[in-house]
C-alpha positions, 0 to 999 in steps of 0.5 A: 323705171325712168330713173333706173334708165337714166342711172344706167345710162350715166353708169355706161357714160362714166364707164365709157369715159373711164375706158377711153381715158385709159386707152388714151394713156396706153396710146400716149405711152405707145405713141408719145408726141413731141413738139418741136419749136423752131425759128420757122414755127412749130410742128408735132411728131408722133413717135411709134414705140411699138415699131421702133422701140430703140430709136424712140427711146434714144430720141426721148433720152435726147428730148429729156436732156434738152439736147436738141435746144439750139441745134439746126437743120443743117441739111435741107434738100428740096424734094428729099429731107430736112435733117437736123439734131447734131450741130449748133448754129456755128456748125459745131457738132455736139457730143452724143451718146453711143450709136444705136442698133438700126431698126429699119426692118420694122415695117415703117416706110420712108414716106412723106412726113415721116421721121427717121434716124440719120446715119453714116454708111455703116448701118449701125451709126445713128445717134442724135441726128434725124430727118424728116421725109419731104416726099416718099423716099422708098429708096431709103427703106431696107432691101434684101441686100442692104440696110435701110434708114429706120423710120420711128415716127411721123409729123402729125401737125405743122406740115406748113412749117416743114414745107417752110424749112424745106424752102430755105435757101442753102449754101455750102459752108464748113465743108457741108452742103445744103446748109440753110443760108438763114439758120433754122434753129430748134428752140425747144423740143419737148414731150407733150403730156 
């Protein structure tokens, strides 16, 4: 009887471990994680493929192509956002894929430490550039009369690195404002398996 109980318990533990592993794999496909290594340190972003499938696939495409390597956070506004993903350290813009459809009505809000697609005035002009919210920026969410900015994930590790980047001294340069005096360069951005 004792042997049978131990046997059943072991079977249940193996079944639980198997189900946990399957659930983790499903979660990682729905919520892929990206490690971003910068000259200021590393942070990890978790993307939300369920709520923002187009934005996530777009971002992952750039990740797979190593597009973000040797780009900078070119816009740093304390108490607002840090923005990157489109310029080299010399502030030359990189050639991007076609713009994507705006997914700002997906239920995700521009809360502190979320990542969203940067765009021009036209709502469907997001390509490679993204920003990380330093505070709750609910004014960037969609409203009945206008499009918002599409959130597609959040920073889950490395908050001190984000805060360090946010504290960078900035200047105007090449017709751009809020450019860090000391460039904050993305050295590598890769998916965590």
